[in-house]
KENUMI-181127 format. One record per residue (C-alpha): residue number from 1; residue in one letter; x, y, z. Coordinates in Angstrom, 1 decimal. Each point is the difference from the previous one (the first is absolute). Example, Ala and Ser with C-alpha at 12.3 -4.5 7.8 and 13.67 -1.06 7.14 Angstrom:
<nukols>
NUKOL  seq  type      px      py      pz
NUKOL    1     A    12.3    -4.5     7.8
NUKOL    2     S     1.4     3.4    -0.7
</nukols>
This chain:
<nukols>
NUKOL  seq  type      px      py      pz
NUKOL    1     M    67.1    94.6   127.6
NUKOL    2     E    -1.6     3.0     1.5
NUKOL    3     N    -2.5    -0.4     2.8
NUKOL    4     P    -3.4     1.9    -0.8
NUKOL    5     S    -0.7     0.9     3.9
NUKOL    6     R     3.3     2.0     0.3
NUKOL    7     L     1.3     3.2    -1.7
NUKOL    8     P     2.8    -1.2    -2.4
NUKOL    9     V     3.4     2.0     0.3
NUKOL   10     V     2.7     0.1    -2.7
NUKOL   11     L     3.7     1.5     1.5
NUKOL   12     V     2.0     1.9    -3.1
NUKOL   13     A     3.6     0.7     1.0
NUKOL   14     G     3.3     1.2    -2.0
NUKOL   15     L     2.5     2.8     0.1
NUKOL   16     H    -1.0     0.7    -3.4
NUKOL   17     A    -2.9     2.4     0.5
NUKOL   18     D    -0.9     1.0    -3.5
NUKOL   19     A    -0.4    -3.9    -0.2
NUKOL   20     R    -2.2    -0.3     3.1
NUKOL   21     R    -2.2     2.6    -0.7
NUKOL   22     A    -0.8    -1.4    -3.4
NUKOL   23     A    -0.4    -3.4     1.4
NUKOL   24     V    -2.6     1.5     2.5
NUKOL   25     A    -1.7     2.1    -2.6
NUKOL   26     E    -0.8    -3.4    -2.0
NUKOL   27     L    -1.6    -1.9     3.0
NUKOL   28     L    -2.1     3.3     0.9
NUKOL   29     R    -1.3     0.0    -3.5
NUKOL   30     S    -0.4    -3.8    -0.4
NUKOL   31     A    -2.0    -0.2     3.3
NUKOL   32     P    -3.3     1.6     1.0
NUKOL   33     G    -0.1     1.3     3.2
NUKOL   34     A     4.0    -0.3     0.2
NUKOL   35     V     1.7     2.6     2.5
NUKOL   36     V     3.3     0.3     0.7
NUKOL   37     L     1.8     1.2     3.2
NUKOL   38     H     3.0     1.4     0.3
NUKOL   39     H     2.6     1.3     3.0
NUKOL   40     D     2.4     2.3    -1.4
NUKOL   41     L     3.3    -0.5     2.3
NUKOL   42     G     1.8     2.9    -1.8
NUKOL   43     S    -0.6     3.2     1.9
NUKOL   44     A    -0.3    -2.1     3.5
NUKOL   45     A     3.1     1.3     1.4
NUKOL   46     E    -0.9     3.6    -0.3
NUKOL   47     D    -3.4    -0.4     0.8
NUKOL   48     G     0.0    -2.0     2.7
NUKOL   49     S    -3.0    -2.0    -1.9
NUKOL   50     V    -0.9    -2.5    -3.0
NUKOL   51     L    -2.5     1.1    -2.6
NUKOL   52     R    -2.5    -2.3    -0.3
NUKOL   53     T    -1.9     0.4    -3.8
NUKOL   54     V    -3.1    -2.2    -0.9
NUKOL   55     G    -1.0     0.5    -3.7
NUKOL   56     D    -1.7    -1.8    -2.9
NUKOL   57     A     0.7    -0.1    -3.6
NUKOL   58     R    -1.8     3.9    -0.1
NUKOL   59     G     2.6     1.2     2.1
NUKOL   60     T     0.4     0.6     4.3
NUKOL   61     L    -2.8    -0.7     2.1
NUKOL   62     T     1.4     0.7     3.6
NUKOL   63     T     3.2     1.1     1.5
NUKOL   64     G     1.0    -0.3     3.7
NUKOL   65     R     3.5     0.0     1.7
NUKOL   66     T     0.9    -2.7     2.7
NUKOL   67     P     2.8     1.0     2.9
NUKOL   68     L     3.3    -1.7    -0.3
NUKOL   69     V     0.8    -2.8     1.9
NUKOL   70     N     3.2     0.3     2.2
NUKOL   71     D     1.2     2.2    -2.5
NUKOL   72     C    -0.7    -2.9    -2.3
NUKOL   73     A    -2.0     0.9    -3.1
NUKOL   74     C    -0.1    -3.7    -1.0
NUKOL   75     C    -1.4    -0.6     3.2
NUKOL   76     A    -2.5     2.3    -0.6
NUKOL   77     L    -0.8    -1.8    -3.1
NUKOL   78     R    -0.4    -3.3     2.1
NUKOL   79     E    -2.4     1.3     2.4
NUKOL   80     D    -2.4     1.9    -2.2
NUKOL   81     L    -0.1    -2.7    -3.1
NUKOL   82     V    -2.4    -2.7     1.2
NUKOL   83     P    -2.2     2.8     1.7
NUKOL   84     E    -0.3     2.2    -2.6
NUKOL   85     L    -1.2    -3.6    -2.6
NUKOL   86     L    -2.3    -0.9     2.7
NUKOL   87     R    -1.6     3.1    -0.2
NUKOL   88     L    -0.1    -0.1    -3.9
NUKOL   89     A    -1.7    -3.9     0.5
NUKOL   90     D    -2.5     1.5     2.3
NUKOL   91     S    -1.3     3.1    -2.3
NUKOL   92     G    -1.4    -2.9    -2.3
NUKOL   93     T     1.1     1.9    -2.9
NUKOL   94     C     3.3    -1.2    -0.6
NUKOL   95     R     0.1    -2.9    -2.2
NUKOL   96     L     4.1    -0.5    -0.3
NUKOL   97     A     2.7     1.6     2.1
NUKOL   98     V     3.0     1.0    -1.7
NUKOL   99     V     3.0     0.8     2.7
NUKOL  100     E     2.4     2.0    -2.1
NUKOL  101     L     3.2    -0.1     2.1
NUKOL  102     W     2.9     2.6     0.2
NUKOL  103     D     2.9     0.0    -2.0
NUKOL  104     S     2.3    -2.2     2.4
NUKOL  105     V    -2.5    -1.9     2.1
NUKOL  106     E     0.1    -3.7    -0.5
NUKOL  107     P    -3.2    -2.0    -0.7
NUKOL  108     Q     0.9    -3.1     2.5
NUKOL  109     S    -0.1     2.3     2.9
NUKOL  110     M    -3.3     1.7    -1.3
NUKOL  111     A    -1.8    -3.2    -1.0
NUKOL  112     E     0.8    -1.9     3.4
NUKOL  113     V    -2.0     3.1     1.6
NUKOL  114     I    -2.7    -0.4    -1.9
NUKOL  115     T    -0.5    -3.5     0.6
NUKOL  116     G     1.5    -0.3     3.4
NUKOL  117     T    -1.0     3.4     1.8
NUKOL  118     Q    -2.9    -0.2     2.6
NUKOL  119     V    -1.9     3.4     0.7
NUKOL  120     G    -2.0    -0.1     3.0
NUKOL  121     D    -2.3    -3.3    -0.1
NUKOL  122     R     0.3    -0.2    -3.8
NUKOL  123     H     2.7    -1.6    -1.6
NUKOL  124     S     0.7     1.2    -3.5
NUKOL  125     A    -0.1    -3.5    -1.5
NUKOL  126     E    -3.5    -0.1     0.7
NUKOL  127     V    -0.9     2.6    -2.3
NUKOL  128     L     3.1     0.9    -2.1
NUKOL  129     D     0.9    -2.4    -2.9
NUKOL  130     L     3.5     0.5    -1.6
NUKOL  131     T    -0.7    -1.4    -3.2
NUKOL  132     G     3.6     1.8    -1.4
NUKOL  133     V     3.2     1.3     0.6
NUKOL  134     V     1.5     1.6    -3.1
NUKOL  135     T     3.2     2.0    -0.8
NUKOL  136     A     0.2     2.0    -2.7
NUKOL  137     V     2.9     0.7    -1.9
NUKOL  138     D     1.7     1.8    -3.0
NUKOL  139     P     2.3    -2.8    -1.5
NUKOL  140     A     2.0     2.9    -1.2
NUKOL  141     L     1.0     0.7     3.5
NUKOL  142     V     0.6    -3.4     1.2
NUKOL  143     L     3.8    -0.1    -0.2
NUKOL  144     P     0.7     3.8     1.5
NUKOL  145     Y    -2.2    -0.7     3.1
NUKOL  146     I     1.2    -3.4     0.5
NUKOL  147     S     3.9     1.3    -0.2
NUKOL  148     C    -0.8     3.0     2.2
NUKOL  149     G     1.6    -0.2     3.4
NUKOL  150     D    -0.8     3.5     1.0
NUKOL  151     D    -1.9     0.3     3.1
NUKOL  152     L    -3.4     0.8     0.2
NUKOL  153     S     0.7     2.7     2.5
NUKOL  154     E     2.1     1.6    -2.9
NUKOL  155     L    -2.7    -0.3    -2.0
NUKOL  156     G    -3.0     1.5     2.0
NUKOL  157     L    -1.4    -3.4    -0.3
NUKOL  158     A     0.5    -1.1     3.6
NUKOL  159     A    -3.4    -1.1     1.9
NUKOL  160     A     1.7     1.0     3.7
NUKOL  161     P     2.8     1.6     1.5
NUKOL  162     A     1.9    -3.5     0.3
NUKOL  163     D    -1.0    -1.3    -3.4
NUKOL  164     Q     3.7    -1.4    -0.6
NUKOL  165     R    -1.3    -1.7    -3.4
NUKOL  166     T     1.4     0.7    -4.0
NUKOL  167     L    -1.8     0.3    -2.7
NUKOL  168     A     1.3    -3.2    -1.5
NUKOL  169     D    -1.0    -2.3     3.1
NUKOL  170     T    -3.6     1.7     0.1
NUKOL  171     F    -0.4    -0.3    -3.9
NUKOL  172     A     0.9    -3.4     0.0
NUKOL  173     R    -2.5    -1.1     3.1
NUKOL  174     Q    -2.5     2.2    -1.6
NUKOL  175     L     0.5    -2.5    -3.3
NUKOL  176     E     0.0    -3.1     1.5
NUKOL  177     Y    -2.4     0.0     2.5
NUKOL  178     P    -3.2     0.2    -2.1
NUKOL  179     S    -1.8    -2.5    -2.4
NUKOL  180     L    -0.8     2.6    -2.5
NUKOL  181     L     2.5     2.6    -2.1
NUKOL  182     A    -1.8     2.7    -1.5
NUKOL  183     L     2.2     1.5    -2.8
NUKOL  184     H    -0.2     3.5    -1.3
NUKOL  185     G     2.3     1.4    -2.7
NUKOL  186     G    -0.9     3.5     0.0
NUKOL  187     D    -0.3     0.9    -4.0
NUKOL  188     A    -0.5    -3.7    -1.0
NUKOL  189     P    -3.5    -0.4    -1.6
NUKOL  190     D    -3.0    -1.5     2.5
NUKOL  191     G     3.2     0.6     2.8
NUKOL  192     A     1.7    -2.7    -1.3
NUKOL  193     P     4.2    -0.7    -0.1
NUKOL  194     D     1.1     2.3    -2.8
NUKOL  195     G     2.4    -2.4    -1.1
NUKOL  196     G     3.3     1.9     0.5
NUKOL  197     S     2.8    -1.8     1.3
NUKOL  198     D    -0.1     1.5     3.4
NUKOL  199     A    -3.6    -1.5     0.3
NUKOL  200     E     1.0    -3.3    -1.6
NUKOL  201     E     3.0    -0.6     2.5
NUKOL  202     G    -2.6     1.5     2.8
NUKOL  203     T    -2.8    -2.8    -0.9
NUKOL  204     A     2.8    -2.8    -0.2
NUKOL  205     L     1.1     1.0     3.5
NUKOL  206     L    -3.6     0.1     1.3
NUKOL  207     A    -0.6    -3.7    -1.3
NUKOL  208     Q     3.4    -1.4     1.3
NUKOL  209     L    -0.5     1.8     3.4
NUKOL  210     H    -3.5    -0.8     0.5
NUKOL  211     P    -0.8    -3.1    -2.5
NUKOL  212     T    -3.5    -1.2     1.6
NUKOL  213     A    -1.4     3.7    -0.1
NUKOL  214     R    -2.6     1.1    -2.8
NUKOL  215     Q     0.9     2.7    -2.2
NUKOL  216     V    -3.1     2.2    -0.8
NUKOL  217     P     0.6     3.0    -1.9
NUKOL  218     V    -1.9     3.2     0.9
NUKOL  219     G    -2.7     0.7    -2.6
NUKOL  220     S    -0.6    -3.6    -1.1
NUKOL  221     G    -3.2    -0.5     1.6
NUKOL  222     A     1.4    -2.8     2.1
NUKOL  223     L     1.0     1.7     3.1
NUKOL  224     A    -3.3     0.2     1.9
NUKOL  225     A    -0.8    -3.9    -0.6
NUKOL  226     A     3.7    -1.0     1.1
NUKOL  227     A    -0.1     2.3     3.0
NUKOL  228     R    -3.0    -1.7     1.9
NUKOL  229     T     0.9    -3.8    -0.5
NUKOL  230     G     0.9    -0.2     3.6
NUKOL  231     F     3.2     0.5     2.0
NUKOL  232     D     1.5    -2.2     2.5
NUKOL  233     T     2.5     1.8     2.8
NUKOL  234     A     0.8    -2.8     1.6
NUKOL  235     A     1.4    -1.8    -3.2
NUKOL  236     A     1.6     3.3    -1.2
NUKOL  237     A     1.9     0.4     3.1
NUKOL  238     A     1.4    -3.4    -0.2
NUKOL  239     R     1.1     0.7    -3.3
NUKOL  240     Q     1.9     2.8     1.4
NUKOL  241     H     1.8    -2.1     3.1
NUKOL  242     P     3.5    -1.0    -0.7
NUKOL  243     A    -0.4    -3.7     0.8
NUKOL  244     C    -2.9    -0.5    -2.3
NUKOL  245     A     0.0     2.7    -2.5
NUKOL  246     L    -1.2    -0.1    -3.5
NUKOL  247     L     3.2     0.9    -1.6
NUKOL  248     P     1.1     1.1    -3.5
NUKOL  249     Q     0.6    -3.0    -2.6
NUKOL  250     E     3.1    -0.3    -2.3
NUKOL  251     A    -0.6     2.3    -3.0
NUKOL  252     D     1.5     1.7    -2.8
NUKOL  253     A    -1.9     2.4    -2.2
NUKOL  254     D    -0.1     3.0    -1.5
NUKOL  255     G     3.7     0.9     1.0
NUKOL  256     V    -1.4    -1.0     3.9
NUKOL  257     T     1.7    -2.6     1.8
NUKOL  258     T    -1.1    -1.9     3.3
NUKOL  259     L     2.3    -2.5     1.6
NUKOL  260     V    -0.9    -2.3     2.5
NUKOL  261     W     2.6    -1.4     2.1
NUKOL  262     H    -0.5    -3.1     2.4
NUKOL  263     R     2.4    -1.6     1.9
NUKOL  264     T     0.1    -2.5     3.2
NUKOL  265     R     3.3     1.3     1.7
NUKOL  266     P     0.1     2.7     2.0
NUKOL  267     F     1.8     3.3    -0.4
NUKOL  268     H     3.3     1.2     1.6
NUKOL  269     P    -0.9     2.9     2.0
NUKOL  270     G     3.4     1.9    -0.7
NUKOL  271     R     0.1    -0.6    -3.8
NUKOL  272     L    -4.0     0.7    -0.4
NUKOL  273     H     0.6     3.2     1.9
NUKOL  274     A     2.7     1.4    -1.7
NUKOL  275     A    -1.7    -0.6    -3.6
NUKOL  276     L    -3.4     1.6     1.1
NUKOL  277     E     0.3     3.1    -1.8
NUKOL  278     D     1.1    -1.5    -3.3
NUKOL  279     L    -2.8    -2.3     0.6
NUKOL  280     T    -2.9     2.6     0.8
NUKOL  281     C     1.5     2.3    -2.8
NUKOL  282     C     0.0    -2.5    -2.7
NUKOL  283     A    -3.8    -0.5    -0.5
NUKOL  284     A    -3.0     2.5     0.2
NUKOL  285     R    -1.7    -2.3     2.1
NUKOL  286     S     0.9    -2.8     1.9
NUKOL  287     R    -1.6    -1.9     3.1
NUKOL  288     G    -0.2    -3.6     1.6
NUKOL  289     R     1.1    -1.7     3.2
NUKOL  290     F     3.4    -1.4     0.9
NUKOL  291     W     2.1    -1.9     2.5
NUKOL  292     L     3.0     1.2     1.9
NUKOL  293     A     2.5    -2.8     1.3
NUKOL  294     D     0.1     1.7     3.4
NUKOL  295     R    -4.1     0.4     0.7
NUKOL  296     P    -0.7    -3.6    -1.2
NUKOL  297     D    -3.7     0.4     1.7
NUKOL  298     T    -1.0     3.7    -1.8
NUKOL  299     L    -1.5     0.5    -3.4
NUKOL  300     L     1.4     3.2    -0.9
NUKOL  301     S    -2.0     2.2    -2.6
NUKOL  302     W     1.4     1.8    -3.1
NUKOL  303     D    -1.8     2.8    -1.0
NUKOL  304     A     2.3     2.8    -2.7
NUKOL  305     A    -1.5     2.2    -2.4
NUKOL  306     G     1.8     3.8    -1.2
NUKOL  307     G     3.4    -1.3     1.3
NUKOL  308     A    -1.4    -0.1     3.6
NUKOL  309     L     0.0    -3.6     1.8
NUKOL  310     C    -2.2    -0.8     2.9
NUKOL  311     V     1.3    -3.2     2.2
NUKOL  312     E    -2.4    -1.3     2.5
NUKOL  313     D    -0.6    -3.0     2.5
NUKOL  314     A    -2.9    -1.4    -1.2
NUKOL  315     G    -0.4    -2.7     2.8
NUKOL  316     P     1.3    -3.7     0.2
NUKOL  317     W     0.1    -2.3    -2.9
NUKOL  318     L    -2.4    -2.9     0.9
NUKOL  319     A     2.9    -2.4    -0.2
NUKOL  320     S     1.0     1.5     3.5
NUKOL  321     L    -3.0    -0.4     1.6
NUKOL  322     P    -1.4    -2.8     2.3
NUKOL  323     D    -2.7    -2.1    -1.8
NUKOL  324     A    -2.5     1.1     2.4
NUKOL  325     A     0.4     3.7    -0.9
NUKOL  326     W    -0.8    -0.8    -4.1
NUKOL  327     E    -3.9     0.1     1.1
NUKOL  328     L     0.4     3.7     0.9
NUKOL  329     V     1.6     1.1    -3.4
NUKOL  330     P    -2.6     0.7    -2.6
NUKOL  331     A    -0.5    -2.5    -2.9
NUKOL  332     T     1.0     2.0    -2.7
NUKOL  333     R     3.5    -0.1     1.9
NUKOL  334     R    -0.1    -3.6     0.5
NUKOL  335     V    -1.0    -0.7    -3.7
NUKOL  336     A     3.1     2.0    -1.0
NUKOL  337     A     2.2    -1.3     2.0
NUKOL  338     A    -0.6    -3.6    -1.1
NUKOL  339     L     0.0     1.1    -3.5
NUKOL  340     D     3.6     1.0     0.5
NUKOL  341     W     1.2    -2.7     2.6
NUKOL  342     H     3.6    -1.3     0.2
NUKOL  343     P     0.5    -3.3     1.6
NUKOL  344     E     2.8     1.5     2.3
NUKOL  345     H    -0.8     3.7     0.0
NUKOL  346     G    -3.8     0.1    -0.1
NUKOL  347     D    -1.2     3.0    -1.5
NUKOL  348     R     3.3     1.7     0.7
NUKOL  349     A     1.1     1.3    -3.7
NUKOL  350     Q     0.9     3.5    -2.2
NUKOL  351     H    -2.8     0.7    -2.1
NUKOL  352     L     0.6     3.6    -1.4
NUKOL  353     T    -1.3     1.5    -3.1
NUKOL  354     F     1.7     3.2    -2.0
NUKOL  355     T    -1.8     1.9    -2.5
NUKOL  356     S     1.1     2.2    -2.2
NUKOL  357     P     0.9     1.7    -3.9
NUKOL  358     G     3.3    -0.9    -0.4
NUKOL  359     L     0.8    -2.4     2.4
NUKOL  360     D     3.4    -1.8    -0.1
NUKOL  361     R    -0.9    -3.6     0.7
NUKOL  362     E     3.3    -1.4     0.2
NUKOL  363     G     1.5     2.7     2.1
NUKOL  364     L    -2.8    -0.4     2.1
NUKOL  365     L     0.1    -3.7     0.5
NUKOL  366     A     3.7     0.2     0.4
NUKOL  367     L    -0.2     2.5     2.8
NUKOL  368     L    -3.0    -1.9     1.8
NUKOL  369     E     1.9    -3.0    -0.3
NUKOL  370     S     3.3     1.3     1.6
NUKOL  371     C    -1.7     0.7     3.0
NUKOL  372     L    -1.3    -3.3     0.9
NUKOL  373     L     1.9    -2.2     3.0
NUKOL  374     T     2.9    -1.8    -2.3
NUKOL  375     D     0.3    -3.6     0.2
NUKOL  376     E     2.4    -0.2     2.3
NUKOL  377     E    -2.2     2.7     2.4
NUKOL  378     Y    -2.9    -2.2    -0.7
NUKOL  379     A     1.6    -3.3     1.3
NUKOL  380     G     0.7     1.7     3.6
NUKOL  381     G    -3.7    -0.2     0.5
NUKOL  382     P    -2.0     2.2     2.4
NUKOL  383     G     2.4     0.0     2.8
NUKOL  384     A     2.4     1.8    -2.5
NUKOL  385     W    -2.4     2.5    -1.5
NUKOL  386     A    -0.9     1.0     3.3
NUKOL  387     R     3.5     1.5     0.4
NUKOL  388     L    -0.2     2.0    -3.4
NUKOL  389     P     0.3     4.0    -0.1
NUKOL  390     R    -3.3     1.5     1.4
NUKOL  391     A     0.1     2.3    -2.8
NUKOL  392     F    -3.8     0.8    -0.1
NUKOL  393     D    -0.2     0.8     4.1
NUKOL  394     E    -0.4     3.8    -0.9
NUKOL  395     L    -2.6    -0.3    -2.6
NUKOL  396     L    -2.2    -2.6     2.1
NUKOL  397     D     0.8     0.5     3.5
NUKOL  398     P     0.5     4.0    -0.4
NUKOL  399     V    -0.2     0.3     3.8
NUKOL  400     R     2.4    -2.7     1.2
</nukols>
């Protein structure tokens, strides 16, 4: 719930600009004294600065520019965001600050800036109350965006010169982080999805990719209240961490399928590596954690969208740590491990989810199973597993 002594702040993110602006407009109409703060990163490279706009339901109030930080527009946004919000809080006239993030800016980093940045001797958490994080979505565009592997730089949506993100992986993180999705279907009455097949498929994708998010149609009159119920950035971050992520559940509805695959036997590194392209391209979105036989102590994250896969070292499995180190691990991580504990392997496991229209469940299951150690290989034990080909070294240890 809101803290009456602090300025309530709602973040609105989304690559679907029309949906995002419609959501912001509704929030401004619904809350007297609401002000929107927006940093436009689009012309930063040409201008050497980021355009800042402050407005309300009637239109623009002020504009200004903030210089790039290390040639990075997103860094400039980080530096400028909290001081501007504190200025609005000090004005005494702003009763709700709506932060409209630019197209490719991801809400997690900005939410954590607002709740954890110190400015001078005033900590933002003492003045600002992040009450909601919203991603605005056009359901008809969900599949095209989650399937698009184009680089943001090619689309004019990069937030920095070194930005190597793709449209699909950025869109996936925008969808899966917030607790609220604002649906805006363009020409549909009251902003609700128009009932067409693309919108229905997109709504089904949203429900399976982020089943715990509340979906509220823009124009329904419920958005303002839903966006001001409170937001816990620590819990939201834990939901994204591969060790304790709140992954999608098994589902099959409206032509969209989610397969949840869980096994307690390690992957053969060579066979898995050979299957990566097929596994990555078989679903619009896949994510989770996995265990390689030649890396028994390392929890590996799997994050794929738009035909591109990111595999990263996410730290140690808890089973590989000494007992004394467990006290240094967040409680959410310990609880997640306890729920998935194996008497022999501890928390080591394969836990992957694949979501897509037209998913070939049987083919995908067969391919995944073929990548596990065979009975004979498994019987060799960790000593033999350590001698298997180090097929993932190039991905995980590129400087070696």
